[in-house]
C-alpha positions in Angstrom: 4.7 -13.7 -41.3 6.1 -14.2 -37.9 5.8 -17.3 -35.5 5.4 -17.8 -32.1 4.3 -19.3 -29.8 1.3 -19.7 -27.1 0.6 -22.4 -24.5 2.9 -24.4 -26.4 0.9 -24.3 -30.1 3.1 -22.4 -32.6 0.8 -19.6 -34.0 1.9 -17.9 -37.7 0.5 -14.2 -37.5 1.2 -11.4 -40.1 4.6 -8.9 -39.7 3.6 -5.8 -38.1 0.7 -7.6 -35.9 0.4 -6.3 -32.5 0.3 -8.2 -29.1 -3.5 -6.6 -29.1 -4.5 -7.9 -32.5 -2.3 -11.8 -30.8 -4.4 -11.7 -27.3 -7.9 -10.8 -28.9 -7.9 -14.3 -30.7 -7.1 -15.9 -27.0 -9.6 -13.3 -25.2 -12.2 -16.2 -24.9 -10.0 -18.5 -23.4 -9.9 -15.9 -20.0 -13.0 -14.8 -17.6 -11.7 -11.4 -17.4 -10.2 -8.7 -19.8 -6.4 -9.3 -21.2 -4.2 -5.9 -20.6 -0.5 -7.4 -20.6 1.4 -9.5 -22.9 4.4 -11.4 -21.7 6.7 -12.0 -24.0 10.1 -14.4 -23.7 9.6 -13.4 -19.7 9.0 -9.7 -20.5 6.7 -7.6 -20.0 5.0 -6.0 -23.0 2.2 -3.6 -23.8 -0.5 -4.5 -25.8 0.0 -1.4 -28.3 4.0 -3.1 -29.4 4.5 -4.8 -31.9 5.1 -8.5 -31.5 8.2 -9.1 -33.2 10.6 -11.9 -32.0 10.6 -15.0 -34.2 9.5 -18.2 -32.1 9.1 -16.3 -29.1 7.0 -17.8 -26.2 4.1 -15.4 -25.0 1.1 -15.2 -22.1 -1.4 -13.3 -21.1 -2.4 -11.1 -18.0 -5.8 -9.7 -17.2 -7.4 -8.0 -14.9 -7.0 -10.7 -12.5 -3.1 -10.4 -12.4 -1.9 -7.9 -10.3 0.2 -6.3 -13.2 -3.3 -6.5 -15.3 -5.1 -4.4 -12.5 -2.4 -2.1 -11.9 -2.7 -1.5 -15.6 -6.3 -0.9 -15.7 -6.3 1.8 -12.6 -3.5 3.3 -13.7 -5.3 4.1 -17.4 -9.0 4.4 -15.6 -7.0 7.7 -13.9 -5.6 8.8 -17.4 -9.4 8.7 -18.2 -10.2 10.4 -15.6 -7.8 13.2 -15.4 -8.3 14.3 -19.1 -11.8 14.3 -18.9 -11.3 16.5 -16.2 -9.9 19.0 -17.9 -11.8 18.7 -21.1 -15.2 19.9 -18.6 -13.1 22.5 -17.4 -11.6 24.1 -21.0 -8.2 24.1 -19.4 -6.0 21.8 -18.7 -4.1 24.1 -16.2 -7.3 25.4 -14.4 -8.8 21.6 -14.7 -6.4 19.5 -12.1 -6.6 16.7 -10.0 -4.2 15.0 -7.6 -5.0 11.8 -6.7 -4.3 11.3 -3.3 -4.9 7.6 -2.1 -7.6 4.5 -2.5 -9.9 4.2 -0.1 -12.3 0.8 -0.3 -12.5 0.0 -4.1 -12.6 3.4 -4.6 -9.4 6.0 -5.3 -10.3 9.1 -3.9 -9.4 12.5 -6.1 -8.5 16.1 -4.5 -9.4 18.9 -6.9 -7.3 21.9 -7.5 -8.8 24.7 -9.5 -11.2 27.2 -9.9 -14.4 24.6 -10.4 -16.9 23.2 -7.5 -17.7 19.3 -7.3 -21.4 19.5 -7.9 -23.8 16.5 -9.0 -23.4 18.4 -12.5 -20.2 18.4 -12.5 -20.0 14.7 -11.8 -22.7 14.2 -14.1 -20.4 16.3 -17.1 -16.6 13.7 -16.2 -19.3 10.6 -17.4 -20.2 11.7 -19.9 -16.9 12.8 -21.2 -15.5 9.4 -20.0 -17.6 7.9 -21.7 -17.3 10.0 -24.6 -13.6 9.0 -24.5 -14.5 5.2 -23.9 -16.5 4.9 -27.0 -14.2 7.0 -29.5 -11.5 4.0 -29.0 -8.7 7.1 -29.2 -5.6 5.3 -28.8 -3.2 6.0 -25.5 0.3 6.3 -27.5 3.5 6.3 -25.7 7.0 8.4 -27.3 10.5 8.6 -25.3 11.5 12.7 -24.4 14.7 13.4 -23.8 14.9 14.9 -20.1 14.8 18.5 -20.6 11.9 18.0 -23.4 9.9 16.2 -21.3 10.5 18.8 -18.6 9.5 21.5 -21.1 6.1 19.9 -22.4 4.9 19.3 -18.7 6.0 22.8 -17.8 3.8 24.2 -20.5 0.7 21.8 -18.8 1.1 23.2 -15.6 2.3 20.2 -14.1 5.3 21.4 -11.6 5.1 17.8 -9.6 6.3 16.2 -12.8 9.1 19.2 -14.3 10.0 19.1 -10.2 10.6 14.8 -10.7 12.6 15.1 -13.7 15.3 17.0 -12.0 16.7 13.6 -10.1 16.4 11.2 -12.9 19.8 9.9 -13.9 18.1 8.4 -17.3 18.3 10.5 -20.5 14.8 9.7 -21.5 11.5 8.9 -20.3 8.3 7.5 -21.6 5.7 9.8 -21.9 1.6 9.1 -22.7 -0.3 11.0 -25.1 -4.7 11.0 -24.9 -6.0 13.1 -27.4 -3.5 15.9 -26.9 -3.2 15.5 -23.3 0.0 14.2 -22.1 0.9 12.5 -18.8 3.8 10.8 -17.2 2.3 7.0 -16.1 4.8 5.3 -13.3 4.0 1.5 -15.1 2.3 0.2 -18.2 -1.6 1.5 -20.2 -3.8 -0.5 -22.3 -3.7 0.4 -25.5 -6.8 3.0 -26.2 -10.2 4.5 -24.0 -12.5 1.3 -25.4 -10.3 -0.7 -23.0 -11.4 1.1 -19.8 -15.4 0.1 -20.0 -15.8 -0.1 -16.2 -15.9 2.7 -13.7 -17.8 4.9 -11.8 -17.2 8.8 -10.5 -19.2 9.9 -7.2 -18.8 13.1 -5.4 -17.2 12.6 -2.1 -16.5 15.2 0.7 -14.9 17.9 -1.0 -13.3 15.9 -3.6 -14.2 13.2 -6.6 -14.1 9.6 -5.8 -12.9 7.0 -8.8 -14.4 3.6 -8.2 -12.9 0.5 -10.0 -13.6 -3.1 -10.4 -11.5 -4.9 -8.0 -8.2 -7.5 -9.3 -11.0 -10.1 -7.4 -13.9 -8.9 -8.8 -13.0 -7.6 -12.0 -16.1 -7.8 -14.3 -18.5 -5.3 -12.2 -18.7 -2.1 -9.7 -18.7 -3.1 -6.1 -21.6 -1.1 -4.1 -18.8 2.2 -2.5 -18.7 1.6 1.6 -17.7 4.7 3.2 -14.5 4.1 5.7 -15.2 7.4 7.7 -12.2 7.1 10.2 -10.1 5.7 8.0 -11.0 8.2 5.4 -10.3 11.3 8.0 -6.6 9.3 9.0 -5.6 10.1 5.7 -6.6 13.0 5.5 -4.6 14.8 8.4 -1.3 13.2 6.8 -2.2 14.4 3.5 -2.8 18.2 5.0 0.3 18.0 7.0 1.9 16.9 3.9 0.9 19.7 2.1 1.8 22.2 5.0 5.1 21.1 5.3 5.3 21.4 1.6 6.7 17.4 0.9 3.9 16.1 -1.3 5.6 14.1 -3.4 9.2 12.6 -4.6 10.4 15.5 -6.1 9.6 17.3 -3.1 11.1 15.0 -0.9 14.3 15.0 -3.2 14.1 18.9 -3.3 14.7 18.7 0.7 17.4 15.8 0.9 19.4 18.6 -1.4 18.5 21.6 0.4 19.6 20.3 3.6 16.0 20.4 5.1 15.7 16.7 5.6 16.5 16.8 9.8 13.7 19.5 9.8 11.6 17.5 8.4 12.3 14.1 10.3 11.9 15.8 13.4 8.6 17.5 12.7 7.3 13.8 11.5 8.8 12.0 14.7 7.2 14.9 16.6 3.4 14.7 15.7 3.2 10.5 16.3 4.4 11.5 19.5 1.7 14.2 19.8 -0.8 11.7 18.3 0.4 8.6 20.6 0.5 11.2 23.7 -3.3 11.6 22.9 -4.1 8.2 22.4 -2.6 7.6 25.9 -4.4 10.5 27.5 -7.9 9.2 25.6 -6.9 5.9 28.0 -6.0 7.1 31.6 -9.2 9.4 31.0 -11.9 6.7 30.8 -10.3 5.0 33.8 -11.9 1.2 33.2 -9.2 0.2 30.5 -7.5 -3.2 31.3 -6.4 -3.9 28.0 -5.6 -2.0 24.6 -5.8 -4.4 21.8 -3.3 -2.7 18.7 -3.8 -4.6 15.4 -2.6 -3.4 11.7 -1.2 -5.0 9.0 2.1 -7.1 8.3 4.9 -4.0 8.9 3.1 -1.9 10.4 5.2 -1.1 13.2 3.1 -2.1 16.1 5.4 -3.5 18.1 7.3 -0.3 18.3 4.2 1.8 19.1 3.3 -0.9 22.2 6.3 0.2 23.5 5.8 4.0 22.6 2.8 4.0 23.7 3.2 2.4 27.0 6.1 5.0 27.7 3.3 7.5 27.9 1.1 5.8 29.0 3.6 5.7 32.1 3.4 9.2 32.4 -0.4 9.3 33.8 1.0 6.7 36.6 -0.1 3.4 34.7 2.0 0.3 34.5 1.5 -0.7 30.9 2.9 -4.9 30.0 3.1 -5.6 26.2 2.0 -8.9 25.1 2.2 -10.6 21.7 -0.7 -12.1 20.8 1.8 -14.7 18.6 2.6 -16.4 22.1 -1.2 -17.7 21.7 -0.1 -19.2 18.3 -1.5 -22.8 18.3 1.3 -25.5 18.5 2.9 -25.9 15.1 1.0 -29.4 14.2 -2.2 -28.2 15.2 -2.1 -24.9 12.4 -4.6 -24.7 9.7 -3.8 -25.4 6.5 -4.3 -22.9 3.2 -5.8 -24.0 -0.5 -2.3 -24.5 -0.8 -0.5 -27.3 1.8 0.5 -24.2 3.8 0.3 -23.4 7.2 -2.3 -20.4 8.0 -0.6 -18.5 10.5 -3.1 -15.4 9.3 -6.2 -16.9 10.4 -8.1 -16.9 13.8 -7.9 -20.4 14.0 -4.3 -20.2 14.3 -4.5 -18.5 17.6 -6.0 -20.5 20.5 -8.5 -17.7 21.2 -10.5 -20.2 24.5 -6.9 -19.9 26.4 -6.4 -16.1 25.6 -9.8 -15.0 26.8 -9.4 -17.6 29.6 -5.9 -15.7 30.9 -7.1 -12.3 30.2 -10.1 -13.4 32.7 -7.9 -14.5 35.4 -5.8 -11.3 35.0 -8.7 -9.0 35.5 -9.9 -10.9 38.2 -7.0 -10.2 40.1 -5.6 -13.9 40.2 -1.8 -14.8 38.7 -1.2 -16.3 35.5 2.0 -18.0 33.9 2.8 -16.4 30.8 3.2 -18.7 27.7 6.1 -17.9 25.4 6.2 -19.1 21.7 8.9 -20.9 20.1 8.9 -19.7 16.8 11.6 -22.5 15.9 10.2 -25.5 17.5 6.6 -24.4 16.5 5.7 -25.1 20.2 4.3 -22.6 22.8 6.3 -22.5 25.7 6.0 -21.5 29.9 9.3 -20.1 31.7 8.1 -18.6 34.9 6.8 -15.6 33.6 3.9 -14.9 36.0 1.8 -11.9 35.8 -0.4 -10.2 38.4 -2.9 -7.1 37.7 -3.0 -4.6 39.8 -5.1 -1.3 40.2 -2.7 0.3 37.6 -1.8 -2.2 35.6 -2.6 -2.7 31.7 -2.3 -4.8 28.9 -0.8 -3.9 25.6 -1.4 -6.5 23.2 -0.6 -6.1 20.3 -1.5 -9.1 17.4 -3.6 -8.9 14.1 -6.8 -10.0 15.9 -6.7 -7.6 18.2 -9.8 -5.5 16.7 -11.5 -8.5 16.2 -14.4 -9.0 19.2 -13.7 -12.7 18.1 -10.6 -12.5 19.0 -11.2 -11.4 22.5 -15.0 -12.9 22.9 -15.3 -12.9 26.9 -13.5 -9.7 27.8 -16.2 -6.8 28.6 -16.0 -4.0 25.6 -15.4 -1.5 28.3 -12.0 -2.9 29.8 -11.2 -2.7 25.5 -9.7 0.2 24.0 -8.4 -0.9 19.8 -6.2 0.7 17.8 -5.9 0.4 14.2 -2.5 1.1 13.3 -1.4 0.6 9.5 1.7 2.5 7.1 -0.4 5.3 5.3 2.2 6.9 2.9 0.8 10.5 2.3 3.6 11.1 -0.6 3.4 10.3 -4.2 5.4 9.9 -7.6 3.6 12.9 -8.7 -0.1 14.6 -8.4 -1.5 11.6 -11.0 0.5 8.6 -9.4 0.3 7.9 -6.0 2.6 5.1 -3.9 0.4 2.2 -2.5 0.3 1.8 1.4 1.2 -2.1 0.2 4.2 -0.6 -1.5 5.9 1.2 1.9 4.8 -2.1 4.0 6.5 -4.7 1.3 9.7 -2.6 1.8 10.0 -2.3 5.4 9.0 -6.3 5.2 11.8 -6.8 3.3 14.6 -5.0 5.1 13.1 -6.5 8.2 13.0 -9.9 7.5 16.6 -9.7 5.7 17.7 -7.5 8.4 16.4 -10.0 11.6 15.0 -13.5 10.0 17.6 -14.2 7.3 15.1 -14.4 4.6 15.9 -13.3 1.4 13.6 -10.4 -0.8 12.7 -13.5 -3.3 11.1 -15.4 0.3 9.6 -11.9 1.3 7.7 -12.0 -2.2 6.3 -15.3 -2.6 4.8 -15.3 0.5 3.8 -10.9 0.2 0.5 -12.5 -1.7 -0.7 -14.9 0.6 0.1 -12.0 3.8 -2.2 -9.9 1.9 -5.1 -12.2 1.5 -4.4 -12.6 5.2 -4.9 -9.0 6.0 -7.8 -8.6 3.7 -9.8 -11.1 5.7 -8.6 -10.6 9.4 -8.2 -7.0 9.4 -9.2 -4.9 6.7 -13.0 -5.5 7.7 -12.1 -3.9 11.3 -10.7 -1.4 10.9 -13.8 1.2 12.1 -14.8 -0.4 14.6 -11.4 0.8 16.5 -11.2 3.3 19.0 -8.1 5.2 17.0 -6.3 5.2 14.3 -2.3 5.8 14.3 -0.1 6.4 10.8 2.8 4.9 11.2 4.2 6.1 8.0 6.8 9.0 7.5 7.3 11.1 4.6 10.8 10.0 4.4 10.9 6.2 5.1 11.2 5.4 1.7 14.6 7.5 1.2 15.7 5.3 4.0 14.6 2.1 2.6 16.3 2.4 -0.3 19.7 1.9 0.3 18.8 -1.6 2.2 15.8 -2.7 -0.6 17.9 -2.1 -3.6 20.7 -4.7 -3.1 18.3 -7.2 -1.9 16.2 -7.4 -5.2 18.9 -7.1 -6.8 20.2 -10.8 -5.6 16.5 -11.4 -7.7 17.1 -13.7 -11.2 15.0 -13.0 -14.2 14.3 -16.4 -13.7 12.5 -16.1 -10.9 9.0 -15.6 -10.1 9.1 -13.0 -8.2 11.4 -11.2 -10.9 8.7 -9.0 -12.1 7.8 -7.3 -9.2 11.2 -6.5 -8.3 11.9 -5.0 -11.3 8.8 -2.8 -10.4 9.7 -2.2 -7.3 13.7 -0.8 -8.4 12.1 0.8 -11.2 9.9 2.8 -8.0 12.7 3.1 -5.8 15.2 5.0 -8.9 12.6 8.1 -8.3 14.3 8.3 -4.7 17.7 10.3 -3.7 19.0 7.2 -0.8 19.5 8.9 2.8 21.0 7.4 5.5 19.4 7.0 9.1 22.0 8.6 11.1 19.5 11.6 12.5 16.8 9.0 12.7 16.0 8.9 16.5 16.2 5.6 18.0 12.6 5.1 19.0 11.4 6.4 15.9 8.7 3.5 14.2 11.4 3.3 11.4 13.7 1.9 13.2 11.9 -1.2 13.6 12.9 -2.3 9.9 16.4 -0.5 9.5 17.9 -1.0 12.3 19.0 1.1 16.0 16.6 0.6 18.1 15.9 1.8 21.4 12.9 -1.0 22.1 13.4 -4.8 21.6 11.5 -5.4 18.4 
């Protein structure tokens, strides 16, 4: 027998007991399925045996980020396997997980098959068969060379390329009923755990719909986001055109000294997009307020400056304004459920004063513009007066820019709304996508440390609150934008790596943020690090790594 401690209670289990067996006895205490165990502060897959005497054990469910990611990863493996089975050939039945879309994951197809309703039905039936069979998902360590040979035999050149740049001697490979795959993270012990999913044909590909972290026990109806999808597809197609779709491709470009060409093309593409937006604003002729909104670390400030430069080429006179300058005084700031200041909600902004000032400017009056002092927590007036002439235009950036409640008094025809986000189109490999939130988190971590003296632990500590604010105040308004701008660059994670790794290594094992820090370090380990010497000074990435020609 082996003795372990769960919730302060000592329990005995037969030697050889897995965490899965132990978890089943405690599942009734949770309202969502258990997918991961924590043993003495270390993450354990449920298939692993509990061997440490007197170990402290706890559990993570679908409601936890690690648990939810485990489910998504496992369901993706189930889908990939089912598609290969239906097509009848591993090499011909290929799909690539491209990006998340609402509560779904969009997958493009690669092979001699069409995504018809009949095909989708066969895939769903095969997935359900695999679930009902409750087939083990096994993990085995392979030497790097053997892993590359294995994936070469399955036609997975992306994984073969990825492992060429791995420094470790071994890599963990998962297998499901004779199908082998590499997965960046943990998996459930068997297919029987993957009970909730839906598969739909969408556009030219496949949409895998899964429960969300907040609603883990149901499949929500899919709500299309056409503008967002078009923006993501444009970035995806561009990455394909230049041949940099995966981390392995990027590492290869770095080694072959082709990266500067990629940087120049990416920056030129973004400049062209900004120029197109400026042309559209100028063409309308009646726009006085350009409203820029996006989630944290999307590059709103740099975009406002670069857009202003392009607007000047049309004879307009732009004036950047930060909504943050309209924060209410600190003592009036609402608090969240934990008693902390909630700077993300609309009520943290003096909406009434903002609208009065904007209307006065629109009427040709002179207005003294505020400046918020973040050290004192007070709004200040320092003699900054503005008057809008015929060619003057305000470029306003802030998280609530797309919400018409923020600018309720302004005529619709006077507003042009832009949604910006860092929507990375780079994948680890074809089956392991890079969440856009990871890119933004690393951007913020590096910038916080460089400009605000905030360590990585604090950035990670605040991130969940930031993300909740985005879900409530930004994402619901995406589709109302007149234009969407993708600020992600295909090479930035290789640049951020150099700055972020020392910050992440500073987080201690006993810190609650350690698991996330460890995950990010593992993720950055896939990349070859590069400096930013060749990066233009007006690049959005400069807002985070430093050296921008703008005041950001």
